[in-house]
N, C-alpha and C positions, 0 to 999 in steps of 0.2 A: 246466411240467414241470421240476422242479429236477434236473439231472445234473452231474456234473463234465465240463465241456467238455474239460479237459485230459486226464482219464482216458479219456474217449471217443476222443480223438485217439490215446492210447498204444495202446488195445484194438484200434482199427481198423487201425493201423499193423501189429499183429501179423497181422491178415488179410492186408494187403498183402505182407507177408514170405513169405507162403505161395506167392507167384507163383514164388519161386526154387526151390521143390520141395525141394532138398537143402541148402538154405542159409537160415538164418533169422536174424533180428536185424539184417538190413542197415540197415533205416530208423532203428532205435533206436541203432546205433552211429554212423550219420552224425549224428544228432542230438547224441550225446554229444560227438563230435569237434567239431562246430560250437560246442555251448555252451562247451566247454573253451577254445577258441581266441578266442571272443567274450569270455569272462572274462578271458583274457590280455591282450586290448586295453583291459580296464577299461571295457567298455561298461555302461551301466545295467542293473540285474537285469532289468527288463521286457524290453528289448531281447535280452538274453542268453536269456531264457526263450523268446521268440519265435523265436529261432534253433534252439532245441531243438524246438519244434512244427513249424517249417519243416522241419526235418531229418527228422521222422517222416512229414510230408506230401509230401515232394518227388517221391516215385514214384507218387503217386495216379493217374497216367495211364497206369501200366504194369499190364497184365493178362495179357498173352501170355508164355509161358514163354520163347518164341524171343527175343522182344524183351529180356527179362531177361538171357538169355545173351549176346547181343550187348553189353548194357550193362556186363556184369561180365567180359567176355573181354579187352577192351582199354580203354586209358585214353581213347581218343577213338574215336567211332563216328559215321560220316556220318548214320546214321538216328537219332541220339539226340533230335533236335529235336521228332520227332513226339510223343512221349509228354510232353515239356514243354508243348506247345501244348494237348494233351488235358487234362493236368492244370490249366492255367490255366482252360480253359473249364469243367471241373467245379467248381473252386473259385470262380469268379465266380458261378455259379449257386447258391452256397451262403453266404448272407449271414454266418453266424457264422465262416466261415473265408475269407471274400473277402481279408483282408489278407495272406494267404499266396500269392495268385494270382501276384503279379509276380515274387517269388522263384522259385517253381516254373517259370514261363514261361522265365526266362533262366538257370537253373542248370547248363546245359550250353554256355553261351556263354563265349568266351575272354575274358579281361580287356581284351586290346587291342581287342576288338571292341565290348566293351559301351560304350565312350566314344561310340560313334556312334549309340547307341540312346537314345530318349527316357526316360531315367530319371534320378533324382536321384543324388547321389553316394552317399547311404546305400543306396539301392536296389541300386546296382551292387556295392557292397562286400558286402552281404547276399547277393545271389545268387551272386557269386563264392565267398563263403564255403561256401555249400553245395556248390558244384562241388568246391571243394578238399576238402571233408570226404567227399564222395561218392567221389572218386577215391583218397583216401587209404584208404578202406575196401576199394576193389578191390585195392590193394597189401596190404593186411593179410590178405586172404582166404587166403592161402597159409599163415598161421599159425594159422587156426582149424580145429579139429578137432571130431569129435563128443564127445570128452572135455572140450575146453576149449581155452584159448589156449596155443599152444607158448611155452615159457619163452624160446626163441631170439629172441623178438621183442625182448627187454630189451637184448640186445647187438648185434642185427643191424638195429634200427630206423634207424641213422644212414644206411644205404644207401637206404632208402625216402625219408627226408627230403631226402637229396642229389639223389635223382631229381626229386622235386616242385620243390625248389629251383632246379633247371636249367630250370624252366618259368617262373620268376618274371619278370614284365614282359610275358609273351605269354599263356600260359593263366591264370596267376594273379597276383593282386595282390601286389607286394613287401611291402606292410605285412602282409598275411594270411600270407605265407611267413615273415616275421620272427616273427610270433606263434606260429606252428605251430613253428618251430625252438625257441623258448624253452619252450613247453609240452610238446614231446615229450621233453624231457630228464628230466621226472618220471615214474617207473614207473607211478604212478597213471593217467596219461593212456592208457596202453595196457591196464593190468589192469581198468579199468573196463568194457572190452569183452570180457572173459572170458565165454563164453556163460552159465556158471551166475550171473553177477552182473548182467548187462545190465538185465534187467527190474527187478531190486532198485535199481539205481543211478538209473535213469529214475523209479522211484517215489518215491525219496528226493528229487528235485527237485520232484515234484508234490504231495508230502504237505501242503505248507503253503498250497496253492492253494485258493481259496474256489469252492464250486461255483457254477455260473452258472445263473440261471433262464431257461430257454429256452421260447419260445412253441411250440405244437404245429407251427406252419408252419416254425420253424427246425430243430426236431427232424426233420421230414420232409425238409428240404433237405439235412440231413447225411446221413440214410439214402438219400435220392436220388443223392447224390454217389457213395457205395459201391456202390449198385445199378448205376449206370452203368458203374462200373469192372468189376464182375463180368460183366455183360452184353457188354462188348466183348472178352470172351475169344474170341468166335467169332461170325462173321456170322450163324450159325445160332441165337444166343441174343440178338441185339441187341433191346433192349425187352423181353425176356421178364420181368424182374422188375417193371419198370415197369407191365407191363400185367396181370401177376398182381395187383398192388397196386390197379391200378384195378378190376379184376373184384372182388376182396375187397371193397373199400369200396363198390361199387355194390350188391353182394348184401347186405352188412350193412346198408346203408341201407335196402334193400328189406325187411329182416328187422326194421326198426325202431330200429337202432342209431343213436346220436347222440352228439355231444360227444366227450370225451377218449377213451373206448373205441373210438370210430371212428377216431380218428387213431392210436391205438396199434396197432390192426389193420393199418391201412395201412403203418405203420413196419414191423411184423413181416413183412408180405408183401413189403416192398421188399427186405428183408434176408434172405429165407428161404434164399437160395442163396449167402450171403457165403462159406460154407465151400468153395465150388466154386473159389475162387481157387487152391487147392491141386491141382486137377485139370488136368493138362496139356491144352492145347487139341487136341493130336493124338489124344486119346481123345474129347473132345467132338466133334471134327470128322470121326471115323472114320466112313466110309460104310457098313461092313458091322457084323457082330456083334463085340462086344468079348470079350477073353479073361477068365478067371476073375480073373487078377491085375488087369486094368483095371477090373473090377466092384468089386473091392475097394476100389480108389482112389476110385471114384465114390461107393460106398456110405458112405464116411466123411464125407461133406461135411456131412451134416445134423447128426451129432454136432459136427463143428467149428463149425458155425454156432451151436449152442447155447452151446458154451464161450466163444465171441467175444462173443455178445450178453448173457452172464451178466455179463461185465466191464462192458459198456457201460451196461446198465440193470439193475443188481443188486437193486433193489426193485420190479421190474415183471415182469408175465408173458410179456413179449415173447419171451425166449429160448425158453420151452417151446412157445409157439404156432408160432413159426418153426420150431424144430428137429423138430417132430413132422409136418411135411408129407409124410413118406414112410411114417409109421405107417398102419395100416389097422384096421378095427374088429374083425378076427378074429385079430389077433396074429401075422400073418405079415409085417408092415412093418419098417422098421428107423429108427432104430439100437437101439431098446429093445424090439421086439416087444410093444408095448403092446396091450391089449384096450380095447374100447369104453368101458369105465367110467373109464378112465384118461386118455382123450383129450378135452380140452376142445372145445366147439363151434367156438371160435375156429380151433383147429388143424385141425379137420376142414373148416371153410369154406376155409382156405389151401390145403388139399389138393385139394378140388374145383376150386378156381380155377387151381391149378398144372397139373393134368392137362387141363383145358379149354384153357387157353392153349397148353401144349406141343403138343397134337393139332392145334391150329389154326394152327400155326406151321411152315413148312419146316424140315426137319431133314436131315442129311446122309444118312440112310437111307431117307428118304421125303419125298414133298411134303406139304404141309398138307392136312388133311382138310376136307370141308364140315361145316357145322353138324349135319346129320343123322347123318354118320358118327361125328362126336365124340359125339354124344348116344348113339348105339348102343353106343361103346365105354364110356361111363359106366354105361349099363344093364347091360352085362355085369359090370362090377365091382360094381354094386349088387346084382345077382342073386347074386353070391358073398358078399355080406355085407361088403364092404370098405369102402363109402362110406356116408355119412349119407344116408338116404332123403329126410328133410325138406329138406336142402340141395341134393340132386340135383334135387328137384321145384321147389324155389325157383328154381334156375338154368333149368329146363326152361320155366317161366312167361315168363322174360325172355330167352330163348335168342338171338332175334334182336339185341337190344341187347348182350348178353353177347359173341356172336360179332364184332359190330362193334368192341367194345373189344379183343377178343383179337387180331384182325387189323389193325386200323387204330389203336388206341389213342384212339378218340373215338366218340361218339355221333352218330347223325344229326342234322343241323341242324334 
């Protein structure tokens, strides 16, 4: 499976930025600051690019809006380490991105404390660079508006640099602070972070990178990383994406699907809810009915999923398979109100697996249902013409195993 690993990182970073709800591009701005400072230090090009990627991935352990707010409200927060450790765990489980695990793990640790950790000199400097770039972006936030970057930054930035320089030797490496002071004197250092330009500037750094041939297992590992981030938004959705993917693969195999198509289906199912990173957890965790405004926020997640996956897999059908999981066969679904003839069977299968797993899982507004009650609900939807009859019957024939997968994530021994 040939994809641009670099562009995949950039596209999925855009999904992580949804966690801020009202603030986007944080990951890419951190990446650009880190790249610029590394460049100022005359690091090798490959190392500078690794700092670009590390900056985009540094918050892969953040899924909850409340956590994001704490991280952006102050320069230091006592609870910051939790997302660093989650991010390290996610990256270690993803072979194509493992090399960024150490930087992610230590990117909120003070410079004076890094010396006591089992790290090389290069690892300490790289982790501290991401910390510096991350905190610099927090201070820049005051100058970011819906329309763009405030021009005031071009004459008021010395106060930001002076504040960070005051932390030299304790929070930040003196070497990195010196490079920041030199780089910050150039207008382009700040203007590259103007919201209309951020994506374009990142793309310019990536345009000469060679696509990487990934095995299906490596692509699945990347999808799994982001699925875990999505599912960690709420205790009620833990393992949801993973188990929908297991159900989808199991049922597709029962239908006779093999090879690359089977892997693509699993990837699409793993990422079907990636657009939900934009939905605040207070809506996901709400025990009662949601308002019309909250429903609108929830309903856009499948569209967001499609837009993200089109960037990651531009020449594959994964985006449509994943983004159609809330369509139904009679045209009353979303986001496109498609009818049966326009919905491929792969999307119909993910829809069935998604409903079955969600009904088999505890949610804030109800406990999980037993397999009989779940099938009764599917039969109601089937009677209304919303679901694919063949796929519902396929699930019915394997309902015991499917329920085991939905609830426990494993088949009987």
